[in-house]
C-alpha positions as CSV (number, residue, x, y, z in Angstrom):
1,X,145.1,125.2,111.3
2,X,144.0,121.6,111.3
3,X,143.3,119.6,108.5
4,X,141.0,116.1,108.3
5,X,141.5,114.6,105.0
6,X,144.2,111.8,106.3
7,X,141.8,111.1,109.3
8,X,139.3,108.3,108.4
9,X,135.6,108.3,110.2
10,X,134.5,104.6,111.1
11,X,131.0,104.6,111.7
12,X,129.9,101.9,114.3
13,X,126.6,100.0,113.4
14,X,124.8,97.8,116.1
15,X,122.2,95.7,115.9
16,X,120.1,94.1,118.5
17,X,118.3,91.2,118.7
18,X,115.6,90.4,121.2
19,X,113.5,87.2,121.9
20,X,110.1,87.4,122.8
21,X,107.4,85.6,125.1
22,X,104.2,86.6,124.4
23,X,101.3,85.4,126.7
24,X,98.5,83.6,125.1
25,X,96.2,86.8,124.7
26,X,99.6,88.4,122.9
27,X,100.0,85.3,120.7
28,X,96.3,85.3,119.5
29,X,97.0,89.1,118.9
30,X,100.1,88.4,117.0
31,X,98.7,85.6,115.0
32,X,95.8,87.7,113.8
33,X,97.9,90.6,112.9
34,X,100.2,87.5,111.2
35,X,97.2,86.4,109.4
36,X,95.4,89.9,108.4
37,X,99.1,91.0,107.2
38,X,99.4,87.8,104.7
39,X,95.6,88.8,103.7
40,X,95.9,91.9,102.5
41,X,99.3,91.2,100.9
42,X,97.9,88.4,98.7
43,X,94.6,90.5,98.1
44,X,96.4,93.4,97.0
45,X,98.6,90.7,94.3
46,X,95.5,89.7,93.4
47,X,93.7,92.9,92.8
48,X,96.5,94.7,91.2
49,X,97.4,91.4,88.6
50,X,93.6,91.3,87.5
51,X,93.5,95.1,87.5
52,X,96.3,95.0,85.2
53,X,95.5,91.8,82.9
54,X,91.4,92.7,82.7
55,X,91.0,96.3,82.8
56,X,94.6,97.0,81.3
57,X,95.0,99.6,84.6
58,X,98.1,100.0,86.8
59,X,97.2,100.7,90.3
60,X,99.3,102.2,92.8
61,X,99.8,102.6,96.2
62,X,97.4,105.0,96.8
63,X,94.9,103.1,94.9
64,X,95.3,100.2,96.8
65,X,95.3,101.5,100.2
66,X,91.9,103.5,99.0
67,X,90.2,100.4,98.5
68,X,91.6,98.8,101.5
69,X,90.1,101.2,103.5
70,X,86.9,100.4,101.6
71,X,87.9,96.7,102.2
72,X,87.9,97.1,105.9
73,X,83.8,98.6,106.0
74,X,82.6,95.4,104.0
75,X,80.7,93.1,106.6
76,X,83.0,90.1,105.2
77,X,86.0,91.2,105.7
78,X,85.1,93.7,109.2
79,X,87.8,91.6,110.9
80,X,90.6,93.7,109.1
81,X,89.8,96.4,111.3
82,X,90.8,94.2,114.5
83,X,94.6,94.8,113.9
84,X,96.7,97.5,113.5
85,X,96.2,99.6,110.4
86,X,99.9,100.2,110.4
87,X,100.8,96.8,109.8
88,X,98.1,96.3,106.8
89,X,99.2,99.4,105.1
90,X,103.0,98.1,105.7
91,X,102.0,95.2,103.7
92,X,100.8,97.6,100.9
93,X,104.5,98.8,100.8
94,X,105.5,95.8,100.9
95,X,104.3,94.2,97.7
96,X,104.9,98.0,96.2
97,X,108.5,97.2,96.8
98,X,108.5,93.6,95.3
99,X,106.8,94.9,92.4
100,X,109.7,97.5,92.0
101,X,112.2,94.8,92.3
102,X,110.5,92.9,89.8
103,X,110.6,95.7,87.4
104,X,114.1,96.6,87.7
105,X,115.2,92.9,87.6
106,X,116.4,92.1,90.9
107,X,113.4,89.5,91.8
108,X,111.2,87.3,90.4
109,X,107.2,88.3,90.0
110,X,105.8,88.6,93.1
111,X,104.1,85.7,94.7
112,X,101.2,84.7,97.3
113,X,102.2,84.4,100.7
114,X,101.4,81.0,102.5
115,X,100.4,80.2,105.9
116,X,103.1,77.7,106.0
117,X,106.0,80.1,106.0
118,X,107.5,82.2,108.2
119,X,104.9,84.7,109.1
120,X,105.7,88.2,109.6
121,X,104.5,91.6,110.4
122,X,106.1,95.1,110.1
123,X,105.5,98.1,112.8
124,X,107.1,101.1,111.5
125,X,107.7,104.1,113.7
126,X,104.1,105.8,113.6
127,X,102.8,102.3,115.3
128,X,104.4,103.1,118.5
129,X,104.1,106.4,120.8
130,X,102.0,108.7,122.1
131,X,99.4,110.5,120.6
132,X,99.1,114.2,120.0
133,X,96.9,114.6,122.9
134,X,99.0,112.2,125.2
135,X,102.4,113.9,124.2
136,X,100.9,117.3,124.9
137,X,100.0,116.5,128.5
138,X,103.0,114.5,129.2
139,X,106.1,116.3,127.7
140,X,107.8,119.1,129.7
141,X,107.6,122.6,128.3
142,X,110.4,123.1,126.1
143,X,112.4,125.6,128.7
144,X,112.3,122.6,131.2
145,X,113.0,119.5,129.0
146,X,116.7,119.7,129.1
147,X,119.2,117.3,127.2
148,X,116.8,114.0,127.7
149,X,116.9,111.6,124.8
150,X,114.2,109.4,124.3
151,X,114.8,106.5,121.9
152,X,112.6,106.2,119.2
153,X,112.8,102.9,117.4
154,X,111.8,103.8,113.4
155,X,111.4,100.0,112.6
156,X,110.6,96.8,113.9
157,X,109.7,93.5,112.8
158,X,108.2,90.5,114.5
159,X,108.5,87.0,113.4
160,X,107.7,83.7,114.6
161,X,109.2,80.2,113.8
């Protein structure tokens, strides 16, 4: 009988850093994404703050997400539909986390994002990969799949400096 009480298990964590050299078209797309993500964050912060002080209403992530969907359909903000909806939803999640940190005394009240600060956009795992139809068409049957491992990036973050 073997006991593993005295054996220390070490988990190795690895970090990979990548430097991207986007083409001019990709730079334009990233700039649009950064701008839209920043705009959504600032819009949601203003909307949530006004709702609390004027209407004495606390807006949740779900409320803001629904309002964002309506906002994307308006003529003056239809440009929000040109970028990935995943990054816009992530901006709402980032704001939600900022408020959580504020209410738990881990941070100051959330502030508006500036064009002059580092531009960021967060893509989560759902932003990458194949659609269900593509997976069904391209995936081998389960009995033929063997032990192939397909890496999935759970979260990617892009930043320009």
